[in-house]
N, C-alpha and C positions, 0 to 999 in steps of 0.2 A: 411102722410109724403110725400111731393112732390118729393124730390130728392132721387133717388135710385141707381145712378151710381157714384162710387167714385174711386179715385186713390188708397186709402188705407182704409181698415176697421180694427179697433182694437176691439178685443173681450175681455172685462175686463178693468175696469177703476181704477185699483190699481196703485201703484207707477211706475210700468213698463208700463202699458197701457196708462195712461193719459200723461206720459212724451213722449211716442212714438207718440201719437196724436199731442201734441204740436209741437214737432220737425218736424213732417211731414208737418204740416200746415206752419211752418216757412220756409220750403223748397219749398213752393208753391204748395203743393198737396192738393187735395180735400179729406178731411178726415172725416170718421164717427167713432164713438166709441159706442159700445154696452155694457151696464151694466145692470145686473139683479137686483141689490140692491142699493148700495150706491156709489156715486163718491168718489174716494179715496181708495176703496177696503177695505180689511181686515186690512191692515197696519194702515191706517189713522183712520178708524172707530172702529176697534176691536183689534188692535194690538199695533204697535209701539207707536203711539201718546197717546192713553188713558192710556196705562200701564206706560209710562214715567210720565204722569200727576199724576197718583196715587202715584208713587214712590217719586215724588217731595213732595207731601203732607206728606208722611211718613218720608222723610228726614228732613223736617222742624220740624215735631213733635219730631223727635229724637234730633235735635239741641235744641229745646225748653227745653227738659228734661235735657240737659247739660248746661243750662243757667249759672249755678254757675261756670262752668269751664271758662267762658268768663267774669267773674266779673259782671254778670247780675242777676237780680231777676225775676222769673216768677212763679206765684202761680196759683193754680187751673188748671193746664195744662191738657188738654183732647182733644178729637176730636169728630166730628159729622160725622159718617160714611156716612150717606145719603148726607151730604154736600160735602164730599170728592168725592163721586161718581158723584154728580151733576156737580162739576167743571170739572171732567174728560170728561163727556159727552158733556159739553158746549164747551170745547176746540176742541173735535173731530168734533162737528157740525160746528164750526167756520171755521175749515180748509176744511171740506167737501164742505161747501158753497163756499169757495174760489176756489176750483177746478171747480165748476160750472161757476164761473166768468171767470176763465182762458179759459174754453172751448168756451164761448161766445166771449171773446177777440180775440181768434185765429180762429174764424169761424168754429169750429169743430162741426159737427152735432152729438148730443147726442141722442141715442135711448135706451129707457128703456125697457128691455125684455130679454127673453131667446134666445140664439143664437145656431144654428146648422149649419153644413156645408154639405148641400145635394150634392154638387159637387164643383170641384175646381173653385175658384173665385166667389163663390156664398155663401152668408150668409143669412139664413132664420131666421127672428126674430119674435118670438111670443110675442106680446104686448097685452095690455088690449083691443085693437081693432081688434085682429086677428093676422094672420101671413103674413108678407111681406118679399119679397126677395130683397136683396141688392147685387150689384155686385161691384167687385174691381179687379184691376190687382194684388193686393197683400193683404193678410190677415195676421194679427198678433195675435197669440193666447197669451193672458195674463190673463188666467183664474185662476191663483194662486193655492192655496192649502188649505187644511183644516186639523184640528186635527185628528190624528189617534185614533181610538177607539178600544181597545182590548176587546176580548170576555170576558164577565163576569164583565167588568168594565165600562159598558155603563152608561153615565151620566143620572141623573134623576132630576137635578136642585134643589134637596132637600139636600141630603147628599153627592152625587158625582157630582162635578161641571165640566162644560166645562170652557174654558177660558172666554167665554161670561158671565157665571154665576159669575166667579171670578172678572170680571170687573165691575159687577153691583151687588155686594153681598147684599142680603136682611138682613143679620145678620153677626156679627163678629164671625169667628170660634174661639172656645176655644181650641180645640186640632185638629190640622190640619196635614194631611198627603199629601205630594206632591210627586207624582210618576214621577221620571225623573228629572235630574239635568242639563239639557241643559239650554239655555238662558231663554226660557219661564218659565220653572219650577222654576229655581232659582230666577228669578225676582219676581214671585208671592210669593215664600217662603220668600224672603226678605221683601216684602211689608207687609204681614200679621204678620211676626215675629216682625218687628219694631213697629207695632201697638199693640203688646202684645199677639198674639196667640202663644200657645205652639206648635212649628212647627217641624215636622220631615220630612226629605227629604230622599227618597229611590232611589238609583242608582244601576242599574244592572251591570254596568261596575266597574272596580276596583278603580275608583276615580270620584269625582264630576267634573262637567265641563270637560268631557272626551276629547273634541276636543281641549282644550287649552294645552299650555305647562305644563308639569307635575309639575314643580316648582311653577308656578303661581296657578295651581289648589290646590296644597298643602297649599300655603300661604292663599288663599281664604278660604279654609276649616277651617283653624285655626281661622280666623276672624269670620266665621259663628258660629262656636262652642262657641267662646268667647261671641257672642251676644245671646247665649241661644238656638241655633238650635241643633237638633239631626241629625247627618249625618250618614246614613247607606249605606255602599258601598258593592258591590258584593252581593246584595240582590234582589230577585225577588218577586214581589207581585203576588201570584198565584190565589188569590180568595178574593172577598169582600162579606161579609155577611151583609145584611142590615136589620134593624128593630128597631122600637122604637126611631127613630131619631138618630140612631148611625150606625157606620160601623165597623165591625170587619175585619181587614186586616190580611191575612195569608202571612207571610213573610218567604221565603225560602232562605237559604244560600248554598244550594247544599248538605248539610248533614242532616239538620233537618228543621222543620217548626215550627215557633212560631206564636202567634196571639197577636194583640194589638188593642185596641178600640180607635176610633176617632169619632168626630162629623162631620168632613168634609174631603173630599178627592178631590184633584185636580189632574187629570191625564194629564201629559205633556210628552208623550212618542214618539213624532215625528209627522210628517205630511204626508199626501198623496195628490198627485196632482189631480186637478179637470179636469179629462179627460173624464168622462162618459157623454154619451148623446149628444156628439158633432158630431158624425159621423166620427171620425178620422180614425178608423180602415178601414172603407170602402174606404177612400181616399188613403190608403196605408201608413198612418203615423205609424211609429214604436213607441211602448210604452214599457218602461222597468220599472217595479215596480211602476206603476202609474205616471211615468213622461215621457214626450215626448222626444224622442231621437233627438238631434240636433248636428250640427257641430259647429265649433268655431264662426261662424257668425250667429248662431241661426236658420239656415236653416233646415227644417224638412226632406228634400229629395223630398217633393212634390212641384212642381214649384209654386212659388208665395206664399207659406205658411211658416210662421216663428213662432217660439215659444220662449217666453222670460219669465224671472222671475221664480217664484217657480215651475210652471208647467214644466219648462225645466230642473229642477234638481238643485243640490247644486252648490254653497252655497246659502242657502235660506235667502237672505238678500234683503231688499228693495232697497238699493243703487246699488246693482248689477243689479236688475231688471230695474232700471231707466237708468243705463248706457247701458244696452242691448237695451232698447227702443230707445234711441238716435241712437245707432249703426244701428239697422235694418231700421229705418226711412231714414238714410243717404244712406244705400245700395239701398233701394227701389227707392229713388230719383236719383239714378245713381251717387252718390258721393263715394269717396274712404273712407273707414271706417276701423279702427283698431279693431281687435278682442279683447275680454276681456281677461285679464290675471288674473286668479283666485288668484295667489299669491300676487297680488297688491290690493286685496279687503280686507278691514279691517273687523274684527268681533268685535262687541261691546255688552257687557252685562251690564245692568244698575242696577244690584243689589248693595248692600252696603257691602263692597266696590265695585266700578266699576271694570270691566275687559275689556281689549281691546288688540287686537293682529293683526299682519299682517305677512304674509310670513311663513317660515318654523319654526316649533318648534325645540328645541335642539335635541330631539330624531329623528325627521324626517330628519334633516340635517345630523346626523350621519348615519342614514339608507341609505341615498343617497351618502354616502362615501365622504362627504366633510370633509376636515381638517378645523376645526373651531376655532374661538376665541370668547369667551363669556364674556360679560360685565354685571355687575349688579350694581344698586345703590338703596339704601333704602330711603324711604321717611323721615326717621329719620335724614338724613344728609342734608335735604333741609330746608332753612329758611322759605320759603313761606308755606310749608306743616305744619311746626310747628306753625307758626302764625295762620294758619287756624284751628288749633286744629285737624289736620288730619295726624298724624305721621305714620300711618300704611299703608305701601305700598311698591311696588318694581317695578323697571324698568329694563328690561333685553333685551340685544341686542346680536345678533348672526351674526358673519361675516365669510366669506370665508377667511381663513388665507392666501391663495395664491394670491387672486385677490383683497381682501378688500371689495368685494361685501357685501352689507347689505342683509343677507339671511332672517332674521326675527326679529321682535320686539314684546315684550310681556310685558304687564303692569297690575298691580292690585293696586287700590288705588283711591283717590279722583280725579275726573275729568279726568281720563285717557281716557275716550271716546272722549274727546276733544283733548287731546295731541296726540293721535295715528296718526292723519292726517299728522303730520310732518314727520313721518317715511313712511307713504303711499306715500307722494310726493317724498321722497328719493328713494323709490323702483321704482316708475314710471320713475323718471329721471335717474335711474341706478347709483345713488350716491354711492360712495365708502367711506370707513372709513376716507380717507384723507380729503374729502370735509366736512364731519360731524365734524371732529376734528377741522378744521379751522373756522367753523361757530361760530359766536358770539351769544349766547343766552342771552336775557334780564334778568336783576336781579332787584328785587327778583321775580322769577316765578317758577312754578312747572316744566316748560319746561327745566330748567337747569339740572334736573335729567336725561333728555334724553342725554344731552351732557356728563354728568358725567358717564353714563352707557357706552357710546362709549369709553370714555377715559379709563374706567376700563378694557375694553377688551384688552387694550394694556399696562396695569399696570401703567396708568397715572392719575387715579382718584385723585382729589384734596381734596375732603371733606370727605373721609372715610379712 
């Protein structure tokens, strides 16, 4: 590798890292990006993209089985699990290859290898050809995170699966246990349940999807149960006994322990940051519970060293990482940059039904002593939802009663992960109830429910 001196070096080529590299190059900097495995990182190769591809196959299969509801006939309906997985991997590969093209287009130097930081401004990369040192005035850590593994629940790729095992299943689970009901857990539960697995979800908190608004969580739970899932809340899995191709899970509710047998377990109990082996502590970087401590501009406190994305803490979302990548590149290039506002970052979960949210939940708004107005609108009152055959859902909006500020928006139902961006823009533009009430929404669309929910907060809803 002839070039060793750069303006900026990015460690990690996930959605935060590769976006940082592209933006840095656009701003005229000489940029290198170091990646030990795949361009696109976990999100593109083993997370966001392949899971959504799997879920799309499951949704289509679900619709095929409902053909009669639409006046259609479909016989011999089934699926080929290997083909479903092959499509998912092909989509991931296509997009990963696309990142490689973008790196070439923007003249970003790509280095494949393991990176360490022996001293400030120096990145040592161990490649197939040995170790080389690169230098830069600024280094951006975008090393991401990995699944947390609890003692006694270590994956074996046989009966206890990692998310990678679940993305490339060698068999269809008959009786599946999913530990954890956050976005990752509930998406896998939804996928396998729609394909026919007898699916149980265990959540240690008092409700599934615990970071969501309680009303949305409750609505989603009812839909999951209606689809045949078993939801166990306030339950802890304390032990897994393996043998004979089966797993016996010990389930504790705080008073007693019961056991139940499964043929497959997926553990989705959180993530830990990839901070080991980089030499961060020696540089003086502060680490809190496996995540790098940063300020609002993603600065680590070590001059010229930034951390973005999952390794820098919550919210653990690809789009948050990408925005941080753009921000730090602009800072490094000497441009003015706005810090990220977490309450304008939407969360999306692609289970069936979908869930999306931005801003404060109703409970959080009350905890922060806001006087609030809350609007709700059900999918059953929307013509497009009924025409789609998707009448189960809810849109909820929360306003500051004194100022009209949109404090939060929460949705469950068909395509809400696409709808939520309207409220995200509203939050970013500091839109009030007055502007939203005066906005004309096209008909017939699902988006009309967003308007109706706003109107309902002021007792002006038209279709309920």
